[in-house]
N, C-alpha and C positions, 0 to 999 in steps of 0.2 A: 363487523366483528363483535362477538359477544364480550361484554364488559368483563365477565367472569374469567375470560381466558387471559386477561392482561397480566395477572399476577399468579404465578403457578403455585405459590404457597397457599392460596386460598381455594384453589380448585385443582384436583388431581386429574391430569390428562394422561391418556395412554395411547398407544400406537393406533389402535383400531378397536372398534367395539367387539371384535371377535378374538382379541388377544389379550395377554397379560404380561406384565414386566416380571421376568424370572427373578429379579433381585428383591422383590417385595413379597409380603405374605399374600396368599390368595385372597381375592376380593369377591364380593357377591357378584352374580352375573350382571353384566352391563346391558342396559336397555337403551338403545339409541333409536328414537322414533324415525329419524330421517332416513336411516339406512342400516341394514344389519351389519355392514362393514364400512366404517367411516373412511378407512384407508383407500377405498375405491373411488372416493371423491377428491380430486386434487384441490378443490376450493375449500372443503371442510373435512380434512383428513383425521381430525382428532375427535375424541369423545369426551364431552363434558359430562362427567358422571353425575353431578348434582342435578343437572337439568335433563339428563337422558337424551341429549341431542348432539349431533355432530357439530364440530366447531372449527373455525379457521385457525391457522397457525398463529401462535402468539408473536408479539414483537421480539425481534432478536433471534428468531428461530434458526438462522444459519449456524449459530453456535449451540444449538440444541434446544429441546423443549422440556427437558426433565429437570434434574436437580443440579446441573452444572458440574457434576463429577466426571472424571475421565471415562467412566462406563456409560455416560449418557450420550456419547457420540462414538462413531467409528472413525479413526484416523487411517485413511486409505493411502498407502504410498503410490504415487503416480510416477515417481522417478527414483530409481536406485542408483546411486553414484558409482562410477568405476574408480573414483579417487576423491579425496576430500578437497573440495573447491570453495567451501564456505559460501553457498548461495545465500544472498542477502535480501533480494527482492525479485518480483516477477510481475508480468503483465501479459494479458492476452492481446494478440495482434488483431485490431479491429478489421483489418483488410482480409485476414485469414483467421477467423475466430477459432479454428481448430488448433492454432499454434499458441503455445504458452512459452514466452521468452523469460529466461531466468538469468540474472546477472550474478557473477561470482566474485567475491571480494579477494580470495586468495590468489587467483591467477588472472584477474582482469579479463574474464572471458564471458561468453554467453552460451547457454544451452537452450536449444529450441526443441521443445517437446511437442510432437504432433499427436493429437487425440489423446491427451493425458488421461490415464486410467482405463483406456480401452484395450482389449486384447491385442490389437494390432498397433499399439502405440509405438512410436519411434522417437529417437532423440538425435540431435546433431550438435556437436561442440564446435564453436567458432571463436577465434581470437583475432582481433584486428592486428595487422602488422605493426601499427603504431600505438597499440593499447597502453604502452608504458607512459604515455602522456594523455591521450584522448579518452582513455577509460581506465585510469589508474585507481585502484581500490574503489570501485563504484559502490555507493551505498544504496542506490535506488535506480529504477527505470520507470519511465512513463511514456506511453505512446501518445502521439500528438496529431499534428496535421497529417493528411493523407500520406501513408507510406513512410512515416518518419517516427523516430522516438528520441527521447532525451535521456542522457545520463550525466553524472558529474563525478568528481574525484575527491575522496576523503584524504587529502594530502596537500603539501605545499610545493610540489614540483621540485623537490630536492633542495629547497631553501630559498628559492627566488620568488615564491608566492605567485607565480604566473599560472594560475589554475582557475577553472570555472566549468560551466556546463558545456557539453558537446551535443551536437545534433548528428544523428546517423540515419541512413536509409534502412528500411526493413526488406528491401529487395535483395534477395540472396545472390544475385549476380553482381551486386555492388558492395554489400556489407562484408567487411573483413577480407576484401580483395585488394591486393597491393596496387598502388598507383605510382606513376613515374616520379612524383615529387618526393616519395618516401614518407609522406605524412598520413599514410593509411587511407581509409575509406571515409573518414568523417566528412560531413557536409558543412559544418560550421563549428566554431568554438569561440567563446568570449571568456575573459580572464580577470575577474575581480572577486572571486569567492573561493579562497583556499579552505581546505578542510570542510568541504561540502558534506552535509549530513542527510539531505533529502532533496527530491526534485518533483515538481508537479506541473503538468501542462495546463495552460489557461485557454488559449485559442490561437489559431494560426501557428506561427513560430515563436509564440510567447510562452516562457516557462518561469516558474518561481523556484528558488533554491533556498535551502537553509544554510546560511553562511556561518560555519562554525568559527572561523577566524575572527570575524568582526561581530559575531553574536547578533546577526541581523537576518532579515528576510529580504532577499534581492529578487527583483523582477527583471528578466532578460527578454529582449526582443531581438531575435536573430535577423528579423526582416527577411531579406532574400538570401537563401543559402548560397555559398560560393561553389558548390559542386564538390564531388569526391576528391579529397586530397589537396585542396587549394587552401589559401590563407588570407583572403581579403575579408577583413572583419569591419571595414570602415562604416558600414550602414547599421551597426549594432547600437542598441540603447540599453542602458543599465540604470536601474533606480533602486536605491537602498532605503528600506523601511525599518523602523524600530531598532536602530543600532544599539547594541548593548543590552537588549531586553530578553533575549533567548539564550539558551545555553545547551550546547551539545556535549557529549562525552565520547571517549575513545572506544568503549566496548560495543556500543550499539548505535545504529543510525537513528536520526530524528526525522521521521517521515512527515510529509505535508501533503495535503490534498486540496484542490481548488473546487469549490462548489459554485457552479454557474447560476444556480437558482437564487442565491442570496449574495453572490459576488464576494464571498468570504473565503479566505484561506485558512484551513484548519491545520493546526500545528501540534505535533508531539514535542513539547518542550521538555526534552528528556532530562537535562541536568537540573531543571527546577521541579521535576516530578508532577507535571500538570499538563493540561490541554488548553490551547489558546485558539482564538479565532481573530483574524485580522480583516477589517473592513477595507477591501482593496480599492473601494471608490472614495475613501477618505484621504485626507492629507493634502498638503500643498507643496509645490516644488521648492526645494531648499538649495543649499550650497553644492557646488561641484565637489567631487573628491578625485584623488589622483588615481591614475592607472598607467599601464605599460604599453598601451596600444591606442591608436587613434580610433575613436568611435563618434557617433552623432551626439550622444549624451551619456554622462556618467554623473548622476546627481542624487543627493539625499531627498527624501520626501518627509517633510516635517508634519507632525500633528496627526498622524494616522491613528485610527481607533483600534486598539488592541484590547481584547476582552478575555478574561480568564473563564474558560468554559467549565473546566473541572479543576478545582483547587487541589493543592498537595494534600495527600492523606489517603486517597483511594488507590493511586497508582504509584509504583515504586520506580520503574524505569520504562515509561511509555515509549514505544518505538514505532511500530507500524500503525498507519491510520488510514481508514477509508470511510466513505459515506455510502450507505446503501438503504434504500427504502425509508428515508427519513431518520435514520439512526447513524450515529458515529461509532464505528467499531475501532478498537485499538488493541494492540498486543502489549503485554508487559514482559520485557526481556528478563527481568529479575525473577518473576514468578512463573513464567511460561503459561500465563493465562490470557484469554481473550475477554474483553469487556465490551458491552454495547451500551451507549448512552443515548438519550433522546437529544434533540437539538437545543435543549435548555441546560444540558449537562447532568440530568438525572440518570442514575444507573438503572438500566433495564434488565440486564442479564450478564452473567459471568460464566465462563467455561474454564475449568482447570484441565489442561491437555494431558497432564501426567508426565510431560516431558521434563528433562532436567532443566534447572535454571540456566539461562543463557541460550536457550534454543531458539526463541522466537525473535523475528525481526519483521520483514515485510510480508504482506499477503495481498491477495486480490480476489475479486468475485468473478467467477467464470460465467460463460453464457448460460449455464444451468442454474445460476443463482447460488451456487455453493462456494465456499471459501477454499482457496488454494493457498498454501503457505510454505515458506522455506524453513528448514531446520539447520541452523548454523553449525550445530555440533556434529550431526550425522551426515550432513550434506544431502539429505533426502528432501523431496518435495512431496507434500501431503495434500489430500483433499479431506475436508470435514463432511462426513455424512451423519446428520442428526438421526438418532434412533427414535422413531416416532411411537 
């Protein structure tokens, strides 16, 4: 990649050597030696005007390559709601990549969008018969082990604090289908994290959650699931990290993402207005803590390394978080902006979506490399198309 492409303020890039941005004054004719039309080359679609050569996309390009204003991207609706459901997070099903699964905070439901953005796109609304417990006010969704996904509930189960992450099947002959027990279609659930603000898959049936009640990051291992609608949780393991060091808020989720490359958990520490990373390989087993069900282990982990990646001052209400192509992308619920940081916490790019404050929460990257995100206020789901 050309070094000059890394900072847009120092080099003006346009969509192709054959076009111009209608929002700026006419420029002299562009001469790109490699191609008369840079946009025809997927590897070098931009024109570096100073060098007169086609150039690669700059870092952070999924949120645009121009000035970061609302006009620098197109927000393409891929789902228009029939009612306001407060979609809060979404993830593509790795078993069927044409499916985008969206969890809704208002009615504890899921919308499955097939071929989002295509002319023949369809959507299916599903609500589990026992969603009032197993998917109650979900803040996030993350697909995990083959054919499964995890959710959690941002609540305290009516006051008894018997709440935590749930495991579901993405098989539509199982998910949201009633079972004889009356416990819905859930495959497993463990109960030590009330007011969950985010969930992230690590490996197998292991998930991390942002525990809003204990202000901690909890690691759950469901081990072997108990099958649809059953309730044997005895093989579960729960480990609590950095209790008291993170802070959630009521208005927006605090999403988390596990990065297998460095074995760190990246955290939107919403209440403290910062981003963190937890070294999941650090720490030593500590004391047990109480719970309301028999499990293999329920213990604190002491001395884990928690590092401030982005200090307070850049973000107001960080909420959604993902890692893509070596960058940490995050939404700011207060400003409705996307930000991209490098792995050291340096700001690379910002996008102002132009949406009202309070719109942004969760987002994900599609198979096409583009960002798909939910709008809490309008209940729409959008795709970001950078204007090159």
